[in-house]
Backbone bond lengths (Angstrom), bond angles and torsions (degrees), N, CA, C in turn:
res aa  C-N    CA-C-N  psi(-1)  N-CA   C-N-CA  omega(-1)  CA-C   N-CA-C  phi
1 X - - - 1.514 - - 1.529 104.07 -
2 X 1.366 118.06 134.56 1.410 122.33 179.44 1.614 105.92 -125.77
3 X 1.199 115.35 166.64 1.570 118.12 177.67 1.499 110.27 108.01
4 X 1.343 114.52 177.85 1.303 120.21 -175.71 1.521 123.50 -95.69
5 X 1.270 123.22 -176.66 1.375 128.99 178.93 1.530 113.43 -115.82
6 X 1.346 119.65 127.22 1.466 122.31 173.30 1.563 107.92 -107.39
7 X 1.243 119.51 119.10 1.480 120.77 173.77 1.635 107.72 -106.14
8 X 1.271 116.82 131.20 1.449 118.28 176.24 1.601 98.71 -119.41
9 X 1.359 105.30 127.64 1.508 106.32 -174.77 1.568 113.57 -177.94
10 X 1.256 121.36 -131.86 1.390 123.75 -167.42 1.516 112.01 -128.92
11 X 1.233 114.00 144.72 1.515 123.19 171.60 1.494 105.28 -128.73
12 X 1.385 114.41 119.52 1.526 119.20 177.59 1.531 108.77 -127.73
13 X 1.268 114.25 176.30 1.541 122.57 172.25 1.523 100.96 -108.09
14 X 1.419 111.39 119.49 1.497 119.45 175.28 1.499 104.57 -88.96
15 X 1.360 114.60 134.48 1.420 121.00 159.98 1.600 106.58 -110.91
16 X 1.283 115.73 111.07 1.346 123.07 -175.19 1.610 115.10 -99.88
17 X 1.284 117.78 116.08 1.392 124.09 -177.45 1.474 117.34 -110.86
18 X 1.248 123.88 96.36 1.455 132.11 -176.69 1.462 111.59 -85.13
19 X 1.264 120.31 103.27 1.405 126.17 -178.01 1.639 110.92 -112.58
20 X 1.260 108.32 125.66 1.596 114.11 -177.04 1.502 113.07 -76.70
21 X 1.316 115.54 -41.81 1.503 124.12 176.95 1.587 110.57 -88.53
22 X 1.292 113.17 155.64 1.346 117.41 175.44 1.593 114.48 -60.37
23 X 1.352 114.65 147.06 1.447 114.93 177.77 1.547 111.89 -64.40
24 X 1.328 119.58 140.54 1.397 125.22 -178.00 1.593 107.26 -118.08
25 X 1.311 118.30 114.27 1.452 123.41 -174.51 1.591 109.63 -63.66
26 X 1.274 114.19 134.18 1.418 122.37 173.96 1.473 118.00 85.00
27 X 1.365 118.08 0.79 1.480 116.33 178.78 1.644 100.61 -147.68
28 X 1.440 111.35 -173.86 1.416 121.95 -173.63 1.585 109.97 -80.68
29 X 1.285 110.26 145.65 1.462 121.69 168.31 1.582 110.77 -129.30
30 X 1.249 113.65 121.82 1.468 121.61 -174.83 1.508 107.60 -60.73
31 X 1.376 122.78 136.36 1.388 126.16 -176.48 1.502 107.23 -153.39
32 X 1.415 113.99 157.03 1.465 123.23 169.78 1.526 108.49 -104.94
33 X 1.301 115.07 114.86 1.503 118.01 -163.03 1.587 101.63 -116.28
34 X 1.357 115.99 130.59 1.442 125.84 175.21 1.554 110.76 -130.50
35 X 1.288 115.09 147.84 1.470 119.92 174.36 1.577 108.00 -108.43
36 X 1.388 113.25 129.89 1.572 115.37 -173.06 1.533 101.82 -139.57
37 X 1.344 112.05 153.51 1.487 120.20 169.26 1.534 106.30 -71.39
38 X 1.442 120.25 137.65 1.331 121.23 -178.09 1.496 110.23 -150.95
39 X 1.461 114.19 -152.61 1.480 119.35 -176.69 1.446 107.71 107.96
40 X 1.324 123.37 130.12 1.483 128.49 -170.49 1.471 105.59 -62.95
41 X 1.289 124.21 -47.08 1.539 120.25 179.71 1.563 113.38 -64.45
42 X 1.272 111.66 -40.09 1.572 109.60 -178.91 1.402 110.56 -72.50
43 X 1.408 122.04 -37.41 1.388 124.56 174.41 1.464 119.01 -57.42
44 X 1.382 111.04 -40.27 1.464 115.52 177.14 1.679 111.73 -71.85
45 X 1.335 113.06 -30.71 1.498 113.89 178.32 1.534 109.23 -67.08
46 X 1.497 113.12 -41.19 1.343 112.31 179.88 1.601 121.44 -67.94
47 X 1.369 108.65 -30.56 1.413 111.39 176.60 1.514 113.35 -77.87
48 X 1.352 115.06 -24.19 1.445 117.54 175.74 1.519 106.96 -65.02
49 X 1.272 118.56 -45.36 1.518 121.51 178.88 1.575 107.67 -57.51
50 X 1.325 115.63 -49.56 1.559 121.91 -173.27 1.532 105.77 -63.35
51 X 1.353 118.87 -25.82 1.487 123.22 -176.08 1.559 108.79 -95.92
52 X 1.279 120.94 11.70 1.414 121.15 163.85 1.553 112.24 108.42
53 X 1.284 121.27 -0.59 1.515 125.62 175.12 1.623 107.45 -68.60
54 X 1.296 115.70 118.26 1.529 115.79 -176.19 1.514 112.97 -81.92
55 X 1.391 117.30 -26.78 1.475 121.28 -177.55 1.338 109.14 -126.48
56 X 1.419 115.62 106.80 1.457 125.67 -179.94 1.482 112.86 -127.79
57 X 1.218 116.65 124.20 1.562 121.28 -177.23 1.469 108.25 -115.78
58 X 1.316 117.10 147.28 1.451 117.62 177.24 1.543 105.62 -137.57
59 X 1.435 115.74 131.57 1.463 126.09 -177.12 1.678 96.43 -114.63
60 X 1.376 115.34 120.13 1.417 120.31 173.00 1.531 104.61 -159.35
61 X 1.375 112.99 170.75 1.471 120.26 179.97 1.488 110.04 -120.04
62 X 1.329 111.00 135.15 1.551 114.01 -178.43 1.510 104.94 -131.55
63 X 1.336 115.99 163.19 1.400 120.99 173.73 1.496 116.91 -80.58
64 X 1.277 121.35 152.59 1.462 123.98 -177.49 1.496 109.17 -61.76
65 X 1.295 119.72 -20.73 1.530 122.35 -179.01 1.345 115.72 -59.20
66 X 1.463 121.12 -31.46 1.465 123.02 -175.05 1.471 112.35 -142.33
67 X 1.360 114.89 23.04 1.437 117.78 -173.58 1.584 106.65 -62.63
68 X 1.246 119.16 -44.44 1.459 120.35 -172.37 1.526 111.99 -64.61
69 X 1.274 110.98 -36.14 1.643 113.63 179.36 1.544 107.24 -71.11
70 X 1.279 120.05 -40.52 1.513 121.38 179.45 1.518 110.53 -68.02
71 X 1.364 118.51 -37.46 1.547 119.39 176.85 1.477 110.93 -62.02
72 X 1.367 111.02 -43.06 1.512 115.58 -175.01 1.581 109.15 -68.82
73 X 1.276 116.02 -36.11 1.537 114.65 -179.26 1.530 108.06 -72.03
74 X 1.284 124.01 -37.53 1.429 122.30 -178.57 1.503 109.93 -69.84
75 X 1.363 116.19 -39.28 1.418 115.90 -175.31 1.660 109.81 -73.97
76 X 1.315 112.22 -28.70 1.590 110.09 174.15 1.459 110.25 -73.15
77 X 1.338 118.46 -23.18 1.480 121.43 173.32 1.500 116.44 -73.97
78 X 1.312 113.22 -7.92 1.444 119.32 -174.17 1.634 118.50 83.91
79 X 1.298 113.74 16.30 1.386 116.65 178.73 1.497 110.69 -96.19
80 X 1.359 121.76 137.30 1.342 123.79 173.39 1.510 112.25 -86.24
81 X 1.420 113.80 102.64 1.413 121.58 -172.45 1.550 115.93 -75.18
82 X 1.191 121.60 139.82 1.423 126.85 171.49 1.551 110.75 -128.12
83 X 1.312 111.35 59.02 1.521 124.73 -177.39 1.472 115.38 -74.44
84 X 1.313 115.87 116.85 1.405 119.97 167.08 1.568 112.92 -80.94
85 X 1.196 118.43 133.32 1.674 121.14 -178.36 1.348 108.13 -101.99
86 X 1.396 114.84 133.77 1.491 122.51 -175.09 1.529 99.39 -116.75
87 X 1.471 107.62 125.73 1.518 113.15 174.55 1.418 111.47 -91.95
88 X 1.337 122.25 -0.60 1.467 118.15 -176.14 1.601 111.61 -102.60
89 X 1.428 114.55 -20.03 1.439 116.57 -170.53 1.418 103.57 -133.71
90 X 1.329 118.19 150.96 1.466 124.58 -178.37 1.656 105.37 -82.42
91 X 1.332 105.29 166.97 1.500 111.23 177.52 1.568 110.54 -69.08
92 X 1.227 123.34 141.44 1.489 122.53 -175.70 1.410 109.60 -62.05
93 X 1.416 112.01 150.67 1.576 117.91 -177.36 1.454 102.67 -128.40
94 X 1.377 116.38 148.57 1.445 124.57 177.01 1.459 101.16 -137.67
95 X 1.406 112.89 124.80 1.476 122.38 171.88 1.595 105.83 -95.30
96 X 1.276 115.43 113.51 1.440 123.29 177.43 1.491 111.71 -92.23
97 X 1.328 125.15 111.85 1.421 125.57 170.38 1.482 110.50 -93.23
98 X 1.258 116.75 110.94 1.516 127.16 -175.78 1.441 113.71 -109.34
99 X 1.423 116.06 117.35 1.462 122.16 -169.30 1.474 106.98 -85.77
100 X 1.379 116.27 -177.97 1.471 123.05 175.98 1.583 115.87 -60.34
101 X 1.336 114.82 -20.46 1.455 117.85 176.60 1.584 113.04 -88.38
102 X 1.320 115.98 2.25 1.429 126.67 -177.26 1.633 110.48 72.25
103 X 1.363 114.71 14.00 1.481 115.06 174.01 1.533 110.30 -84.43
104 X 1.300 112.76 144.52 1.602 112.73 -173.14 1.558 108.17 -122.91
105 X 1.253 109.33 151.44 1.461 129.32 173.18 1.487 111.03 -117.30
106 X 1.330 115.66 129.72 1.366 119.94 -172.23 1.696 114.55 -103.11
107 X 1.291 122.17 140.91 1.332 126.04 165.54 1.647 103.28 -120.02
108 X 1.357 110.97 121.52 1.458 117.79 -167.03 1.495 110.31 -118.77
109 X 1.443 118.29 126.79 1.395 121.53 166.26 1.552 101.67 -118.02
110 X 1.328 115.18 111.66 1.433 124.08 -170.67 1.579 112.10 -67.16
111 X 1.391 117.58 -29.18 1.361 122.85 178.94 1.585 114.77 44.09
112 X 1.295 122.04 -118.61 1.430 120.74 -173.90 1.531 113.20 -77.70
113 X 1.301 115.22 -17.97 1.484 117.70 -173.86 1.483 119.68 -46.25
114 X 1.436 110.43 -50.20 1.390 116.74 -175.64 1.488 116.67 -88.32
115 X 1.427 114.94 12.50 1.409 126.17 178.15 1.676 107.07 -98.48
116 X 1.301 114.80 -0.32 1.407 116.45 179.38 1.705 105.97 -55.33
117 X 1.404 106.08 130.19 1.554 108.99 -167.95 1.473 108.22 -115.07
118 X 1.443 115.61 157.84 1.416 118.56 167.99 1.447 116.96 -48.63
119 X 1.322 115.40 -31.55 1.547 123.80 -177.97 1.539 107.32 -71.41
120 X 1.318 120.29 -18.64 1.458 121.42 173.79 1.497 112.64 -82.18
121 X 1.334 122.09 -6.21 1.352 121.71 -167.84 1.608 106.46 -112.26
122 X 1.318 113.34 143.61 1.426 119.42 174.30 1.521 109.47 -138.58
123 X 1.429 122.96 138.04 1.378 120.17 179.33 1.489 119.93 -65.18
124 X 1.305 111.15 -13.83 1.425 119.75 174.20 1.440 117.79 -64.64
125 X 1.431 110.00 -22.20 1.544 115.89 174.38 1.396 117.59 -61.71
126 X 1.536 118.10 -14.83 1.349 121.53 177.93 1.485 111.42 -96.85
127 X 1.314 120.70 0.15 1.536 119.38 175.16 1.432 107.26 -58.77
128 X 1.393 115.78 133.94 1.465 121.77 175.26 1.407 115.03 72.86
129 X 1.422 121.62 12.97 1.447 127.98 -169.65 1.593 104.23 -103.95
130 X 1.315 122.22 130.51 1.348 122.96 169.11 1.549 120.43 -102.62
131 X 1.443 115.93 -0.60 1.349 116.54 177.91 1.572 102.79 -160.05
132 X 1.358 115.28 138.32 1.385 124.33 171.37 1.592 112.20 -109.80
133 X 1.248 116.96 132.21 1.479 122.37 179.09 1.519 109.25 -123.50
134 X 1.353 119.19 120.25 1.333 125.85 176.13 1.505 117.52 -106.00
135 X 1.417 114.14 127.99 1.455 118.94 174.34 1.493 108.35 -68.17
136 X 1.365 122.67 127.77 1.418 128.84 174.39 1.595 113.53 -53.64
137 X 1.368 116.46 -30.24 1.401 117.36 176.31 1.463 115.50 -47.24
138 X 1.361 118.08 -38.48 1.475 122.04 -172.32 1.537 108.70 -66.01
139 X 1.334 120.47 -19.89 1.404 117.65 -175.63 1.517 114.82 -92.16
140 X 1.330 114.48 11.26 1.507 122.91 176.45 1.476 116.97 -96.25
141 X 1.460 117.64 5.61 1.448 119.53 -177.98 1.587 105.46 -149.93
142 X 1.308 120.97 146.99 1.424 123.30 -173.31 1.508 117.09 -61.18
143 X 1.311 120.51 -42.30 1.506 121.12 -178.60 1.440 108.91 -67.40
144 X 1.409 122.73 -59.03 1.400 126.14 176.17 1.531 117.39 -54.19
145 X 1.334 116.50 -36.24 1.397 122.95 176.31 1.595 110.81 -61.50
146 X 1.283 112.53 -47.38 1.454 117.83 -177.15 1.629 110.07 -63.36
147 X 1.300 112.57 -35.54 1.487 120.54 176.92 1.585 110.11 -63.68
148 X 1.373 107.61 -51.04 1.561 109.18 -177.81 1.586 112.48 -65.22
149 X 1.240 113.39 -29.59 1.554 115.43 -179.79 1.351 107.58 -74.57
150 X 1.398 130.83 -35.20 1.383 132.10 176.55 1.565 108.48 -60.81
151 X 1.294 114.92 -44.42 1.522 119.82 178.06 1.557 110.95 -67.33
152 X 1.301 112.59 -35.69 1.544 116.22 177.73 1.555 111.31 -62.31
153 X 1.340 110.05 -47.71 1.508 116.22 -175.60 1.488 109.11 -64.64
154 X 1.262 121.33 -39.05 1.519 126.90 -169.60 1.661 103.42 -78.70
155 X 1.268 115.16 -34.59 1.548 116.96 168.29 1.482 112.06 -60.63
156 X 1.252 117.31 -42.90 1.482 121.89 178.79 1.401 115.17 -61.76
157 X 1.389 112.44 -39.34 1.443 118.14 -179.05 1.510 109.64 -71.64
158 X 1.226 122.55 -21.76 1.392 127.50 -179.26 1.532 114.17 -102.59
159 X 1.315 113.93 5.69 1.485 120.13 -175.39 1.460 116.08 58.03
160 X 1.333 118.49 33.12 1.473 118.55 176.95 1.401 109.83 -94.34
161 X 1.345 123.79 132.44 1.363 127.83 -174.32 1.550 109.33 -70.51
162 X 1.376 119.62 145.47 1.421 126.14 -170.95 1.559 106.79 -123.59
163 X 1.276 117.28 132.10 1.542 117.22 165.18 1.629 112.25 -123.31
164 X 1.265 109.10 157.84 1.606 110.77 -175.29 1.483 99.15 -136.14
165 X 1.350 111.76 139.54 1.527 123.65 165.71 1.522 107.34 -99.77
166 X 1.316 118.74 115.23 1.441 117.77 177.56 1.533 119.74 -54.82
167 X 1.294 116.53 -22.87 1.497 123.35 164.90 1.507 117.40 81.05
168 X 1.329 121.51 -42.94 1.467 118.84 -170.99 1.674 106.17 -162.25
169 X 1.272 109.92 120.48 1.541 117.91 178.50 1.596 102.78 -62.02
170 X 1.339 113.48 -47.01 1.521 116.28 -177.99 1.580 115.97 -59.77
171 X 1.250 114.26 -38.72 1.449 117.43 178.99 1.554 111.37 -76.94
172 X 1.368 112.79 -32.26 1.476 116.37 176.78 1.558 111.18 -62.42
173 X 1.365 115.87 -41.69 1.409 121.86 -176.66 1.580 104.86 -62.08
174 X 1.251 117.76 -38.61 1.570 122.25 -174.13 1.603 103.72 -67.93
175 X 1.338 117.07 -53.43 1.482 119.33 179.45 1.436 115.41 -60.54
176 X 1.330 118.41 -39.22 1.469 123.19 178.47 1.496 106.55 105.24
177 X 1.383 116.32 128.75 1.379 123.39 179.12 1.518 115.39 -56.33
178 X 1.227 115.59 -42.98 1.621 116.46 -179.22 1.478 107.24 -62.67
179 X 1.283 116.76 -41.53 1.550 117.34 -176.87 1.492 113.22 -66.92
180 X 1.307 115.92 -37.32 1.347 120.97 179.32 1.481 112.15 -68.25
181 X 1.336 116.59 -45.00 1.551 117.60 179.70 1.419 111.30 -68.32
182 X 1.232 119.52 -29.39 1.545 126.90 175.67 1.592 104.30 -59.44
183 X 1.362 118.72 -47.52 1.481 120.91 -169.59 1.497 108.25 -70.39
184 X 1.363 119.75 -31.71 1.357 123.78 -173.99 1.530 121.66 -103.26
185 X 1.397 108.19 14.46 1.454 113.81 -174.16 1.461 115.61 -63.07
186 X 1.351 118.65 -27.88 1.470 125.69 -176.85 1.607 110.63 -89.55
187 X 1.287 119.50 0.30 1.526 116.86 -172.86 1.509 109.91 -78.95
188 X 1.212 122.08 159.23 1.464 128.96 179.58 1.540 114.55 -84.18
189 X 1.279 110.51 -34.64 1.596 119.98 -173.35 1.514 110.43 -143.38
190 X 1.323 108.85 130.82 1.529 115.39 174.88 1.532 106.17 -119.43
191 X 1.380 117.97 138.76 1.442 120.43 -171.28 1.524 109.42 -133.31
192 X 1.375 113.78 68.77 1.490 119.83 174.93 1.521 113.36 -77.73
193 X 1.417 118.02 156.92 1.321 119.07 160.52 1.543 112.80 -77.71
194 X 1.219 121.92 -172.97 1.448 126.07 -176.56 1.518 111.39 -69.83
195 X 1.387 116.23 -42.97 1.398 119.39 175.80 1.483 115.29 -62.39
196 X 1.362 117.32 -42.83 1.446 121.78 176.16 1.528 110.45 -65.71
197 X 1.346 117.67 -41.91 1.497 121.59 178.70 1.481 109.16 -56.58
198 X 1.321 121.36 -43.40 1.406 122.94 -174.94 1.527 110.54 -71.36
199 X 1.389 113.67 -41.09 1.460 119.52 178.71 1.519 109.63 -57.19
200 X 1.335 116.70 -45.40 1.477 124.94 -172.05 1.484 113.77 -67.49
201 X 1.480 115.06 -28.71 1.471 118.19 -173.17 1.531 109.44 -117.58
202 X 1.336 120.08 -14.34 1.455 118.68 -177.41 1.588 116.44 73.88
203 X 1.422 111.35 13.42 1.390 119.55 -179.16 1.468 108.19 -105.78
204 X 1.375 119.51 132.62 1.478 121.84 177.12 1.443 119.04 -64.83
205 X 1.360 114.49 -37.12 1.502 121.53 -170.81 1.511 110.21 -84.12
206 X 1.254 125.50 125.60 1.403 123.94 -173.42 1.665 110.45 -64.38
207 X 1.342 114.88 -29.21 1.495 115.19 -176.62 1.503 105.75 -74.15
208 X 1.367 120.70 -32.90 1.436 121.90 177.88 1.483 111.08 -66.28
209 X 1.469 111.80 -44.48 1.438 116.46 -179.80 1.503 112.69 -60.97
210 X 1.396 113.59 -42.47 1.472 115.09 -177.20 1.523 110.33 -63.84
211 X 1.215 117.65 -41.27 1.423 119.75 176.60 1.541 117.60 -64.44
212 X 1.235 115.36 -35.85 1.533 123.74 169.96 1.394 111.84 -59.91
213 X 1.441 113.61 -46.09 1.504 118.38 -171.53 1.572 106.11 -67.83
214 X 1.342 118.29 -38.23 1.401 117.77 -172.03 1.629 109.55 -73.71
215 X 1.380 114.59 -1.55 1.516 112.48 169.69 1.617 108.61 -90.20
216 X 1.346 116.47 -13.90 1.414 122.65 -176.23 1.459 114.13 -94.56
217 X 1.386 113.86 -28.22 1.551 124.44 173.14 1.456 104.38 -128.12
218 X 1.304 114.04 177.24 1.529 120.85 -178.13 1.507 110.13 -70.08
219 X 1.414 116.68 -40.78 1.478 117.60 -176.99 1.490 104.97 -146.21
220 X 1.275 113.45 153.51 1.538 122.50 174.81 1.576 106.75 -131.90
221 X 1.289 110.57 131.93 1.438 119.15 174.35 1.579 105.97 -120.75
222 X 1.259 118.67 114.38 1.435 117.54 -176.70 1.501 113.49 -112.29
223 X 1.362 119.05 118.80 1.501 119.31 -175.14 1.514 104.54 -88.06
224 X 1.293 112.81 145.92 1.488 125.95 -175.57 1.480 116.95 -123.77
225 X 1.350 114.45 19.25 1.486 121.90 -178.98 1.528 108.28 61.47
226 X 1.350 118.52 -124.39 1.472 126.58 -176.17 1.501 110.41 -60.90
227 X 1.335 118.95 -19.11 1.488 119.81 -175.57 1.483 113.14 -96.93
228 X 1.314 116.99 5.81 1.462 124.79 166.79 1.571 109.65 92.12
229 X 1.333 117.46 -129.01 1.526 121.94 -161.44 1.506 106.22 -148.83
230 X 1.307 115.94 142.29 1.505 126.23 175.59 1.518 104.19 -110.15
231 X 1.222 118.32 133.75 1.577 127.84 163.32 1.428 111.07 -105.04
232 X 1.362 112.94 131.43 1.587 113.38 178.26 1.582 106.88 -144.57
233 X 1.337 105.75 140.59 1.464 113.45 -179.43 1.543 107.39 -147.15
234 X 1.401 115.11 141.24 1.488 121.52 177.84 1.543 112.56 52.20
235 X 1.348 118.00 35.64 1.367 123.67 165.38 1.706 110.04 90.22
236 X 1.329 111.53 16.49 1.586 112.63 -175.18 1.587 105.94 -140.94
237 X 1.261 118.06 145.11 1.396 122.36 174.07 1.509 103.57 -80.97
238 X 1.418 114.03 122.97 1.379 126.33 -177.60 1.472 118.54 -101.22
239 X 1.437 117.52 -12.26 1.249 121.78 -179.52 1.588 117.36 -168.98
240 X 1.290 120.60 141.37 1.485 128.73 -179.03 1.463 108.80 -124.77
241 X 1.394 116.97 106.36 1.418 129.07 -171.87 1.516 107.32 -103.41
242 X 1.414 124.97 117.80 1.494 118.53 -179.20 1.388 111.73 -76.54
243 X 1.281 120.93 159.44 1.393 133.62 178.49 1.526 109.25 -69.65
244 X 1.371 117.38 142.66 1.413 115.51 167.90 1.450 113.49 -66.53
245 X 1.383 124.35 133.97 1.420 121.94 175.33 1.495 116.04 -61.73
246 X 1.314 114.72 143.75 1.513 127.73 178.71 1.333 109.14 -128.97
247 X 1.310 118.80 119.48 1.580 116.74 -176.78 1.516 109.15 -86.93
248 X 1.240 122.40 -35.71 1.515 123.27 -171.77 1.519 106.35 -135.43
249 X 1.406 122.99 77.48 1.431 120.62 -179.94 1.532 108.26 -67.94
250 X 1.315 116.05 149.95 1.447 124.47 179.08 1.551 113.38 -108.04
251 X 1.331 112.61 -47.21 1.450 119.42 -174.99 1.494 111.61 -163.14
252 X 1.382 111.98 118.30 1.489 118.03 179.56 1.431 115.62 -75.29
253 X 1.285 119.83 -3.79 1.511 121.71 -179.98 1.476 108.31 -51.28
254 X 1.277 120.43 125.95 1.509 122.58 171.33 1.519 114.05 83.94
255 X 1.321 119.04 -1.98 1.417 119.66 177.63 1.476 118.10 -56.55
256 X 1.480 118.81 -36.28 1.332 121.04 173.13 1.489 112.80 -70.38
257 X 1.259 118.88 -43.59 1.490 125.11 174.63 1.579 107.95 -48.93
258 X 1.416 112.14 -53.84 1.558 112.78 -179.60 1.411 112.62 -55.94
259 X 1.442 117.41 -40.83 1.468 119.92 179.89 1.521 109.28 -55.41
260 X 1.301 108.56 -51.90 1.606 112.25 -176.99 1.544 111.29 -60.16
261 X 1.349 121.34 -42.38 1.304 120.38 178.06 1.461 116.63 -58.76
262 X 1.391 112.87 -43.60 1.438 118.48 -177.69 1.473 113.68 -66.75
263 X 1.470 115.84 -43.95 1.404 129.51 174.15 1.536 110.59 -53.69
264 X 1.319 120.19 -54.16 1.527 125.26 -177.50 1.550 107.65 -63.23
265 X 1.390 114.89 -43.96 1.403 109.42 -177.46 1.553 114.72 -68.48
266 X 1.306 115.18 -37.06 1.497 118.00 174.18 1.460 114.48 -58.68
267 X 1.415 114.82 -40.16 1.548 120.43 179.60 1.552 109.47 -64.54
268 X 1.368 114.32 -44.06 1.437 121.25 177.37 1.483 112.13 -55.29
269 X 1.339 117.35 -41.93 1.464 127.60 177.21 1.494 118.76 -61.13
270 X 1.465 113.69 -17.49 1.409 117.07 -177.36 1.541 113.55 108.08
271 X 1.404 120.49 3.56 1.517 121.69 -172.55 1.531 102.69 -80.08
272 X 1.313 113.22 156.13 1.458 118.65 173.20 1.791 103.45 -80.63
273 X 1.389 105.60 172.68 1.465 115.94 -172.59 1.484 108.35 -58.90
274 X 1.324 122.33 -38.43 1.372 120.89 -172.26 1.705 112.42 -70.87
275 X 1.278 109.32 -40.77 1.393 116.95 175.43 1.569 109.69 -67.59
276 X 1.320 118.43 -44.72 1.496 125.27 175.47 1.564 108.48 -51.38
277 X 1.306 115.26 -51.62 1.482 121.49 -175.37 1.611 107.39 -62.99
278 X 1.287 118.46 -35.20 1.499 121.38 -179.78 1.503 106.08 -69.23
279 X 1.307 117.96 -37.15 1.418 118.83 -178.29 1.524 110.24 -68.36
280 X 1.367 115.33 -43.10 1.384 122.11 176.74 1.526 111.89 -55.78
281 X 1.397 114.36 -45.53 1.442 117.65 179.79 1.556 109.96 -60.04
282 X 1.334 118.16 -39.46 1.408 120.07 -175.52 1.626 110.07 -66.99
283 X 1.321 114.28 -34.47 1.434 116.55 177.00 1.551 109.54 -71.89
284 X 1.309 118.05 -40.79 1.462 124.33 175.78 1.693 108.52 -54.47
285 X 1.302 113.00 -47.53 1.501 116.08 -176.01 1.651 103.00 -65.13
286 X 1.232 123.84 -44.09 1.423 120.19 174.47 1.474 114.64 -55.46
287 X 1.369 115.13 -39.53 1.412 121.29 -177.42 1.455 112.86 -58.06
288 X 1.397 117.61 -45.08 1.454 124.95 -173.44 1.490 110.59 -69.92
289 X 1.355 119.94 -16.67 1.369 121.25 179.45 1.707 112.59 -94.66
290 X 1.337 109.08 6.62 1.547 114.24 -175.74 1.586 102.93 -126.23
291 X 1.410 110.75 140.66 1.440 117.39 173.48 1.593 108.46 -79.07
292 X 1.319 109.92 131.00 1.488 117.18 -172.31 1.484 114.35 92.37
293 X 1.314 117.92 174.35 1.378 120.23 -174.94 1.565 121.33 -99.87
294 X 1.476 109.96 7.63 1.450 111.94 179.15 1.541 111.50 -112.07
295 X 1.320 118.31 163.29 1.451 116.97 173.50 1.535 110.94 -73.58
296 X 1.274 115.20 138.65 1.504 120.33 173.81 1.569 109.80 -84.82
297 X 1.304 113.99 158.78 1.531 117.50 -178.95 1.443 114.10 -43.04
298 X 1.347 120.48 -40.14 1.488 117.65 173.77 1.439 121.68 -96.97
299 X 1.349 113.55 8.61 1.353 123.75 -177.83 1.502 124.06 78.54
300 X 1.465 109.96 3.23 1.476 111.15 172.34 1.508 101.36 -156.85
301 X 1.419 114.02 -177.49 1.443 116.31 177.36 1.467 110.68 127.95
302 X 1.370 115.94 164.70 1.438 119.72 -178.63 1.559 114.01 -129.26
């Protein structure tokens, strides 16, 4: 497969607070706090470039307050940004609370993210594109959902494969599992993590959940963190790929986005699913050694 990748998703400002001790209610907890550009869609796009994809475009909506900063960060990462600027809402913000095991908990203010409008979309954005990736966050609000569905229909008309990252078990529960599955029934690839796969299927075992999801969409790729990745097609698990070992994880923010970027870049380069999943795992391992969800210039760092 040749051609580029179009990601339609989210750009946010990440405030990452790494705290070694447990949070104590009602008083101070010492932390190392950094502000980073983020957002699942934007992270995926940046990791796809880092993983070798030469043409990566990103459609997202940001507030006028930080549009220039986000544009600059994306361009420096090699992403062709197609950012719509919102004068009425600020850029989305996520506070990531990262504990001593590098596990993160998010506080999310969606801001301009879910205001992505059909007016921001043009079918010409798919010209020269071989794969469309949608961030599931867009499906959680009417305006952004309408935009995502326009892109999905146009990709189908052009026979361009589509993948979706469900994005958030919490938001999935609010939208409703049945509604989400109805919205993604025509996609080629679903990329949930284990918690999202369990929620979408009601099955406790990730392998069973992956197999069931692959009957609802053409293929399911379920990420399991330290336990690697499951590939499933036509109701059966077809591959189990181990995670790359990481000795000293720093921050798991964006690890799933990194996997998706690496996986899609490898697929677009012509690799089979097993090799693509291994490439995604390598990107995910790099991500957990980095503060924030994007690759740093040297691929690691804090």
